C-alpha positions as CSV (number, residue, x, y, z in Angstrom):
1,M,5.3,-1.0,-7.0
2,G,8.0,-3.6,-8.1
3,S,8.0,-6.6,-6.4
4,R,6.9,-4.8,-2.9
5,C,3.3,-6.3,-4.8
6,A,4.0,-9.0,-6.0
7,D,2.5,-11.1,-3.7
8,W,-0.1,-8.7,-2.3
9,M,-2.9,-11.3,-2.8
10,S,-1.2,-13.9,-0.4
11,Q,-1.1,-10.5,2.0
12,L,-4.5,-9.8,2.1
13,P,-6.4,-9.5,5.4
14,L,-7.2,-12.6,7.0
15,E,-10.8,-11.8,6.8
16,L,-10.8,-11.0,3.3
17,I,-9.1,-15.0,2.4
18,D,-12.8,-16.3,2.5
19,V,-14.3,-13.6,0.1
20,P,-15.2,-14.6,-3.0
21,L,-12.6,-13.0,-5.8
22,C,-15.2,-11.7,-7.7
23,D,-16.6,-9.5,-4.4
24,L,-12.4,-8.3,-4.2
25,A,-11.5,-5.1,-6.3
26,I,-8.7,-6.4,-8.5
27,P,-6.4,-4.3,-10.9
28,G,-5.6,-5.3,-14.3
29,S,-4.6,-3.6,-17.6
30,H,-6.3,-2.5,-20.4
31,D,-5.5,-4.5,-24.1
32,T,-2.9,-5.9,-21.7
33,M,0.0,-6.6,-24.7
34,T,-0.1,-3.4,-27.0
35,Y,3.7,-2.6,-25.4
36,C,4.5,-4.8,-28.3
37,L,2.4,-4.2,-31.5
38,D,4.8,-4.2,-34.2
39,Q,4.7,-0.6,-36.6
40,H,5.6,-3.2,-39.3
41,S,2.3,-5.2,-39.2
42,P,-0.8,-4.8,-41.7
43,V,-3.5,-3.0,-39.8
44,L,-5.9,-5.7,-38.9
45,L,-9.0,-5.9,-41.5
46,S,-11.3,-6.2,-38.3
47,E,-10.3,-2.4,-38.0
48,P,-12.7,0.9,-40.2
49,R,-12.2,0.4,-44.0
50,I,-10.7,3.4,-44.3
51,L,-7.5,2.3,-42.0
52,T,-7.1,-1.0,-44.0
53,L,-7.5,1.3,-47.3
54,L,-5.0,3.6,-46.0
55,D,-3.0,0.9,-44.7
56,Q,-2.4,-0.4,-48.6
57,M,-1.5,3.2,-49.9
58,V,0.5,4.8,-46.9
59,P,1.7,2.1,-44.6
60,C,4.6,3.9,-43.8
61,I,1.8,7.3,-42.4
62,I,-0.9,4.9,-40.8
63,R,1.0,2.5,-39.1
64,P,2.7,4.4,-36.6
65,C,-0.3,6.8,-36.2
66,I,-2.3,3.5,-35.1
67,K,0.5,2.3,-33.0
68,K,0.3,5.5,-30.9
69,W,-3.7,5.4,-31.3
70,A,-3.8,2.1,-29.3
71,T,-0.8,1.4,-27.6
72,T,-2.6,1.7,-24.0
73,Q,0.5,-0.1,-22.0
74,E,4.0,0.5,-21.3
75,M,5.6,-2.7,-19.3
76,S,6.2,-6.4,-20.0
77,V,3.3,-8.7,-18.5
78,S,6.0,-10.5,-16.3
79,S,6.4,-6.6,-15.5
80,Q,3.0,-6.2,-14.6
81,L,2.0,-8.7,-12.7
82,E,5.4,-7.7,-10.4
83,S,3.3,-4.9,-10.2
84,G,0.3,-6.0,-8.3
85,I,-2.2,-6.2,-11.8
86,R,-3.9,-9.5,-11.9
87,F,-6.6,-9.2,-14.8
88,L,-5.0,-9.5,-18.0
89,D,-7.5,-8.6,-21.2
90,L,-5.9,-10.2,-23.8
91,R,-7.4,-9.9,-27.7
92,I,-6.2,-13.1,-29.9
93,A,-5.4,-12.6,-33.9
94,H,-4.7,-14.8,-36.5
95,K,-2.7,-13.1,-39.3
96,K,-4.9,-13.5,-42.7
97,K,-2.3,-14.7,-44.6
98,D,-0.1,-16.4,-42.3
99,S,-0.3,-20.3,-42.8
100,N,1.0,-21.0,-39.7
101,W,-1.0,-21.8,-36.6
102,T,0.3,-18.9,-34.5
103,F,-1.6,-17.0,-32.5
104,Y,-1.1,-12.9,-31.3
105,F,-2.6,-10.4,-29.8
106,A,-3.6,-7.5,-31.9
107,H,-5.1,-4.0,-30.7
108,G,-5.0,-1.9,-33.8
109,L,-2.2,-3.9,-35.8
110,Y,-0.7,-7.0,-34.6
111,S,1.6,-7.8,-31.7
112,L,5.6,-9.0,-31.7
113,L,5.0,-11.9,-29.5
114,S,3.0,-14.5,-29.8
115,V,0.3,-15.6,-27.8
116,K,1.8,-18.8,-26.7
117,E,5.3,-17.0,-25.9
118,V,3.2,-15.0,-23.3
119,L,1.3,-17.3,-21.5
120,S,4.3,-19.2,-21.3
121,D,5.6,-16.6,-19.1
122,V,2.8,-16.3,-17.1
123,M,3.4,-19.3,-16.1
124,D,7.0,-19.5,-15.5
125,W,5.7,-16.4,-13.5
126,L,2.9,-18.3,-11.3
127,E,5.4,-20.6,-10.8
128,R,7.5,-18.4,-8.6
129,H,4.4,-17.0,-6.7
130,A,2.3,-20.0,-6.0
131,N,-0.3,-17.8,-3.8
132,E,-1.1,-15.2,-6.2
133,V,-4.6,-16.0,-8.8
134,V,-4.4,-14.2,-11.7
135,I,-7.5,-13.4,-14.1
136,I,-7.4,-13.8,-17.7
137,A,-9.8,-12.6,-20.3
138,L,-9.2,-14.0,-24.2
139,S,-11.9,-12.5,-26.7
140,A,-11.7,-10.8,-30.1
141,F,-10.5,-13.4,-31.9
142,D,-10.1,-12.3,-35.8
143,D,-10.0,-14.4,-38.4
144,M,-9.5,-17.4,-36.2
145,N,-11.5,-20.7,-37.3
146,P,-13.2,-23.4,-35.1
147,V,-10.0,-25.8,-35.6
148,Q,-8.2,-23.1,-35.1
149,H,-9.9,-22.0,-31.7
150,S,-9.5,-25.6,-30.9
151,D,-5.7,-26.1,-31.0
152,L,-5.2,-22.9,-29.4
153,I,-8.2,-24.5,-26.8
154,D,-5.9,-27.5,-26.2
155,F,-3.0,-25.3,-25.5
156,L,-4.6,-23.0,-23.1
157,I,-5.4,-26.5,-20.6
158,Q,-2.2,-28.1,-22.0
159,L,-0.1,-25.1,-20.5
160,F,-2.4,-24.3,-17.4
161,G,-3.3,-27.7,-16.6
162,N,-4.7,-28.0,-12.9
163,K,-4.0,-24.3,-12.4
164,L,-7.4,-23.8,-14.3
165,C,-10.0,-22.7,-11.9
166,P,-13.1,-24.4,-13.3
167,K,-16.4,-22.5,-14.0
168,S,-18.3,-24.6,-11.2
169,E,-16.6,-22.7,-8.6
170,M,-17.0,-19.3,-6.9
171,P,-13.8,-19.0,-5.8
172,S,-12.5,-17.3,-2.8
173,L,-8.7,-17.2,-2.1
174,R,-8.8,-19.8,0.3
175,T,-10.5,-21.7,-2.0
176,C,-7.3,-21.5,-4.9
177,W,-5.0,-22.0,-2.5
178,T,-6.5,-25.2,-0.9
179,H,-6.6,-26.9,-4.7
180,G,-3.7,-24.8,-6.2
181,Y,-6.2,-22.9,-8.6
182,Q,-3.8,-20.3,-9.5
183,V,-6.1,-19.2,-13.3
184,I,-9.5,-18.4,-13.8
185,L,-9.7,-18.2,-17.3
186,S,-12.8,-16.5,-19.7
187,Y,-12.5,-17.7,-23.4
188,A,-15.4,-15.2,-25.6
189,D,-16.3,-17.8,-28.1
190,P,-19.2,-20.6,-27.8
191,S,-16.1,-22.7,-29.0
192,G,-15.5,-22.6,-25.2
193,T,-18.8,-23.6,-23.6
194,E,-17.9,-26.9,-24.0
195,H,-14.7,-26.8,-21.6
196,K,-15.3,-27.1,-17.5
197,E,-12.0,-24.9,-17.3
198,L,-12.9,-22.2,-19.4
199,W,-15.4,-19.6,-18.0
200,P,-18.0,-17.7,-20.2
201,Q,-17.6,-13.8,-21.4
202,W,-17.7,-11.5,-18.7
203,D,-19.8,-7.8,-18.8
204,Y,-17.1,-4.9,-19.5
205,W,-18.7,-1.7,-18.2
206,W,-16.8,1.0,-20.8
207,A,-17.4,4.6,-20.9
208,N,-15.7,5.3,-24.2
209,E,-15.2,8.8,-23.2
210,S,-12.3,11.3,-23.5
211,D,-13.5,13.0,-20.3
212,P,-12.4,12.1,-16.7
213,N,-16.1,13.2,-15.0
214,L,-18.0,11.4,-17.7
215,V,-16.1,8.4,-17.4
216,I,-16.9,8.6,-13.1
217,S,-20.9,9.8,-14.1
218,Y,-21.0,6.4,-16.7
219,L,-19.5,4.0,-14.0
220,E,-21.9,5.3,-10.8
221,Q,-24.6,5.5,-13.5
222,K,-24.1,1.9,-13.5
223,K,-23.5,1.4,-10.1
224,T,-27.0,2.2,-9.3
225,I,-28.5,-0.7,-12.1
226,G,-26.2,-3.0,-9.8
227,R,-23.2,-5.4,-10.8
228,P,-23.6,-8.3,-12.7
229,D,-23.4,-11.6,-11.2
230,G,-20.2,-12.7,-10.6
231,F,-16.9,-11.3,-12.3
232,F,-17.2,-8.2,-14.7
233,M,-14.9,-5.7,-15.5
234,A,-15.3,-2.1,-14.7
235,G,-12.4,0.3,-17.4
236,L,-11.3,3.3,-15.9
237,N,-9.5,4.2,-19.3
238,L,-10.2,7.6,-21.3
239,T,-10.8,7.0,-24.7
240,E,-8.5,9.2,-27.4
241,D,-9.5,12.6,-27.7
242,T,-7.6,13.6,-30.9
243,R,-8.2,17.1,-30.6
244,K,-6.3,17.1,-27.0
245,G,-3.8,14.2,-27.8
246,R,-5.0,12.0,-25.1
247,A,-4.2,8.8,-24.4
248,R,-4.2,7.7,-21.3
249,Y,-5.5,3.9,-20.0
250,A,-6.3,2.1,-17.4
251,G,-8.1,-0.8,-16.3
252,G,-9.5,-3.1,-13.5
253,A,-11.4,-6.3,-12.6
């Protein structure tokens, strides 16, 4: 795909620019940052206790296995955006024994890149693509206390500034272009509720199945109940089946 998809929002038919973004099918990536998991990092304490115990005894065996299982993406964030991805699924964590306030991404293991590094790259990309809108969901927040949440929120608001679309809007592309909004940011922790720039946590339809037919059946069944109001995620991701060695993921918003 590459750069042909880098500005697809600005190339949509005119009849779609006034449609609320939550009513458009927007491509996204599941566990966006797992392309840079650190094989030398400890296993997250929030993982099952058996994994953390094995990590203490045989890290040279358990960490490569977890990295293989947990890696759902191969492309950097900038490459994903260039390829048309507009929803980023970001799981945040703080290393328990880390004395500073560096935040990382995590899925079984911690990422090599920090949250501030990657989101600064997203900001740089947005500056080069003024009519594109990125939807970001921040969640998990492993081992983070209220003061650290406050620090991260301050960074987010300072970084994206007027590009943040407030949760009082039901934005269309025209709304975003008119006001200069380029980021719709969900913060899945109560500490974000007092901030007008941060949206609440969205529903995630996730089948948790290794059979593609069962994933499709799950999503079809959810459709009969009716979609949630506003933004939500529908994950077309297959859960790994260790007997078949299958671990392929895709996602959407």
